[in-house]
C-alpha positions as CSV (number, residue, x, y, z in Angstrom):
1,M,-0.2,-0.1,0.2
2,G,3.0,2.5,0.1
3,E,2.5,3.7,-3.4
4,V,-1.4,4.8,-2.3
5,W,0.2,6.8,0.9
6,A,3.8,8.2,-0.5
7,G,4.2,11.4,0.5
8,V,0.7,11.9,2.1
9,R,2.6,12.8,6.1
10,E,4.9,15.3,4.6
11,R,2.0,17.0,2.4
12,V,0.0,17.3,5.6
13,L,2.4,18.2,7.9
14,A,3.4,21.1,5.5
15,L,0.2,22.9,5.3
16,R,1.1,24.0,9.0
17,E,3.2,26.7,7.6
18,A,0.5,27.4,4.8
19,P,-0.5,31.0,4.5
20,N,-4.5,30.3,4.7
21,R,-4.4,27.3,6.8
22,R,-7.0,28.5,9.6
23,A,-9.5,28.6,6.5
24,V,-9.8,24.2,6.3
25,F,-12.6,23.5,8.0
26,G,-11.9,21.4,11.6
27,A,-8.3,22.5,11.8
28,Y,-8.1,25.3,14.0
29,F,-11.5,25.1,15.8
30,K,-11.0,25.9,19.3
31,E,-9.6,22.8,21.2
32,Y,-10.9,20.8,18.8
33,G,-8.6,21.6,15.9
34,H,-6.0,19.3,14.8
35,R,-3.5,22.1,13.4
36,F,-2.3,19.4,10.9
37,E,-0.8,17.5,12.9
38,L,-0.5,13.3,13.0
39,R,0.3,11.6,15.6
40,P,3.2,8.9,15.3
41,V,2.7,6.2,13.0
42,L,2.3,2.7,14.7
43,T,4.5,-0.6,13.9
44,E,3.1,-3.7,12.4
45,E,2.9,-5.1,15.7
46,Q,1.2,-2.5,17.0
47,V,-1.4,-2.6,14.6
48,D,-1.6,-6.6,15.2
49,A,-2.2,-5.9,18.7
50,V,-4.8,-3.2,18.3
51,E,-7.1,-6.0,16.0
52,R,-6.5,-8.3,18.9
53,R,-8.1,-6.2,21.3
54,R,-11.2,-5.1,19.1
55,G,-11.6,-8.2,17.7
56,G,-11.1,-8.2,14.1
57,T,-8.8,-7.1,11.0
58,F,-8.8,-3.4,9.2
59,P,-9.0,-2.8,5.9
60,A,-5.8,-2.6,4.2
61,E,-5.9,1.1,3.4
62,Y,-6.7,1.9,7.2
63,R,-4.3,-0.4,8.3
64,S,-1.4,0.8,6.2
65,F,-2.5,4.8,7.3
66,L,-1.6,3.4,10.5
67,M,1.6,2.5,10.2
68,E,2.7,5.0,7.4
69,V,1.0,8.1,7.7
70,G,-0.2,8.3,11.3
71,A,-2.3,6.9,14.5
72,G,-4.5,9.8,14.1
73,G,-4.7,13.8,13.8
74,A,-5.1,15.9,10.7
75,G,-7.7,14.9,8.3
76,P,-11.8,15.4,7.4
77,D,-13.7,17.9,9.4
78,Y,-12.3,17.7,13.2
79,G,-9.3,15.2,11.9
80,V,-9.2,11.2,12.3
81,F,-9.7,9.8,15.6
82,T,-6.6,8.2,17.5
83,V,-6.1,4.5,17.7
84,E,-3.9,3.9,20.7
85,P,-2.5,0.5,20.8
86,P,-2.4,-1.3,24.1
87,E,0.6,-0.9,26.7
88,T,0.7,-4.8,27.1
89,E,-0.2,-7.9,25.2
90,T,-2.3,-8.8,28.1
91,E,-4.3,-5.7,28.0
92,T,-7.8,-7.0,26.8
93,E,-10.3,-4.3,27.4
94,F,-12.3,-4.0,24.3
95,E,-12.7,-0.2,23.3
96,P,-16.5,1.4,22.6
97,D,-18.2,1.8,19.6
98,S,-15.8,-0.5,17.6
99,G,-18.3,-2.7,16.0
100,V,-17.2,-5.9,17.7
101,T,-18.3,-8.5,20.6
102,S,-16.5,-9.0,23.6
103,E,-14.4,-12.1,22.4
104,P,-11.6,-11.7,20.0
105,G,-12.2,-13.3,16.4
106,R,-15.9,-12.2,16.6
107,A,-16.1,-9.1,14.8
108,L,-19.8,-8.2,14.3
109,P,-21.4,-7.9,10.5
110,F,-22.1,-4.3,9.3
111,R,-25.5,-4.2,7.7
112,P,-26.7,-1.2,6.3
113,E,-29.6,-2.5,5.6
114,R,-30.7,-2.1,8.9
115,T,-31.4,1.8,8.6
116,A,-34.2,0.9,6.2
117,E,-35.7,-1.6,8.8
118,W,-35.4,1.0,11.5
119,E,-37.2,3.5,9.2
120,E,-40.0,1.0,8.6
121,H,-40.0,0.6,12.9
122,Q,-40.1,4.3,13.8
123,A,-43.3,4.3,10.8
124,A,-45.1,1.8,12.8
125,E,-44.6,4.0,16.2
126,P,-47.9,3.3,18.4
127,Q,-50.0,6.1,18.6
128,R,-52.5,6.8,21.5
129,S,-55.3,7.9,19.5
130,A,-55.2,4.4,17.6
131,Y,-56.4,3.0,21.4
132,G,-59.8,3.4,23.2
133,D,-60.3,5.5,26.1
134,S,-60.7,3.1,29.1
135,D,-58.0,2.4,31.7
136,E,-57.7,-0.8,30.1
137,D,-57.1,0.6,26.5
138,G,-54.5,3.2,28.3
139,E,-52.4,0.4,29.3
140,R,-52.4,-1.7,26.5
141,F,-51.1,1.6,24.6
142,R,-48.1,1.7,27.4
143,E,-47.0,-1.4,27.2
144,A,-47.0,-1.6,23.1
145,Y,-45.1,1.5,23.3
146,A,-42.5,0.1,25.6
147,A,-41.9,-3.0,23.6
148,W,-41.6,-0.6,20.3
149,D,-39.3,1.6,22.4
150,K,-37.2,-1.3,23.6
151,R,-37.1,-2.4,20.1
152,D,-36.2,0.9,18.7
153,D,-33.1,1.3,20.7
154,E,-31.9,-2.0,19.6
155,L,-32.3,-1.4,16.2
156,L,-30.5,2.2,17.1
157,E,-27.6,0.5,18.6
158,S,-27.6,-2.0,15.8
159,L,-26.8,0.3,13.0
160,T,-22.8,0.8,13.8
161,E,-22.1,-2.5,14.4
162,G,-19.3,-3.7,12.2
163,A,-18.0,-0.3,11.8
164,L,-15.5,1.8,13.1
165,Y,-15.7,5.4,13.8
166,V,-12.8,7.4,12.1
167,S,-14.0,11.0,12.5
168,E,-16.6,13.5,14.0
169,Q,-18.3,15.8,11.5
170,G,-19.7,18.0,14.1
171,C,-23.5,18.4,15.3
172,G,-23.8,14.5,16.3
173,Y,-22.5,13.7,12.7
174,Y,-19.7,10.7,12.4
175,T,-18.0,9.1,9.7
176,L,-17.8,5.4,10.0
177,L,-15.2,3.0,8.1
178,A,-16.9,-0.6,7.6
179,L,-15.4,-3.5,8.8
180,T,-17.0,-6.6,8.2
181,G,-19.3,-7.7,5.4
182,P,-19.7,-6.8,1.7
183,E,-19.2,-3.1,2.4
184,R,-15.5,-4.0,4.0
185,G,-13.6,-1.3,3.1
186,T,-15.9,1.9,2.3
187,M,-16.9,4.9,4.4
188,W,-20.0,5.5,6.0
189,Q,-21.9,8.2,7.7
190,D,-23.4,7.9,11.3
191,V,-26.3,10.8,10.8
192,R,-28.6,9.2,13.3
193,A,-28.4,12.7,15.3
194,A,-30.9,13.9,12.4
195,A,-33.0,10.7,12.1
196,E,-31.3,9.1,8.8
197,G,-29.2,6.2,10.1
198,V,-26.4,5.4,8.5
199,I,-26.1,6.0,4.8
200,P,-23.1,5.4,2.6
201,F,-20.5,8.1,2.4
202,A,-20.5,9.8,-1.0
203,F,-18.6,12.3,-3.1
204,P,-20.9,15.4,-4.3
205,G,-22.4,14.3,-7.3
206,S,-21.8,10.6,-7.2
207,T,-23.3,7.7,-5.8
208,D,-20.0,5.3,-5.8
209,R,-18.9,4.1,-2.8
210,V,-15.8,5.9,-1.0
211,T,-12.7,3.8,0.4
212,F,-10.8,5.2,3.1
213,A,-7.9,5.9,0.7
214,E,-10.0,8.0,-1.5
215,W,-11.6,9.6,1.6
216,Y,-8.4,11.0,3.2
217,V,-6.8,12.3,-0.2
218,H,-9.5,13.9,-1.6
219,W,-9.7,15.7,1.8
220,L,-6.0,16.7,1.6
221,T,-6.1,18.1,-2.2
222,R,-9.0,19.9,-1.2
223,A,-7.0,21.3,2.1
224,E,-4.1,22.2,-0.4
225,R,-5.8,24.2,-2.6
226,Q,-7.4,26.3,0.1
227,A,-4.9,26.5,2.6
228,W,-1.8,27.1,0.0
229,Q,-4.0,30.0,-1.4
230,V,-2.8,33.4,0.0
231,P,-5.5,35.0,1.7
232,E,-6.6,39.0,0.0
233,D,-5.7,40.6,2.8
234,R,-2.8,38.9,4.2
235,T,-2.1,39.1,7.9
236,D,0.5,37.1,9.6
237,S,-1.9,34.0,11.3
238,S,0.7,32.0,13.5
């Protein structure tokens, strides 16, 4: 995968000196800005240890990113989430929101079709007006709603199983990388905050699936174009 990431780390770090660097979204936003910094790369042994802890393997592009570009830092939106290797080989604590079970080697499947199932379930929310006015009718409604609400929570939580959170877009939106299933290696958006479930990440004007490397390099190319443009009213922004 060396050709995919050749020179990328150097290109990212060079943006720290670009004249219009502060105009790139997410780079200098309060304490969340990544400031075009990258975490140190991981060794192959460290990546192996992270995978063992998570209970599954990373897609090749993401795995090589960790070893050739950085273990987090500068990237789309507010940056790429940091990956911390276990301190010892006996460390077995599983990270939250990783889309894995509590047993190594048993990664959960990523099933984006669950979004459609969840939307159907949302449309079937019990309505009080559909029940009668008696106390018994009220109790039936409460029981039906409690069962519906429990299933709603289960479906909502399952939407990100088998995927890895890689970036925060802001306003409760996140970018995910599918780790398992037919969509393995492709990028998705968690837009549950807007009641839209989990949907494919796509570039404007396209419906094609996007891989991790395509997602990252596309951001870098746009960031370079914007950051290296000299501001009209140039001032020292260091």
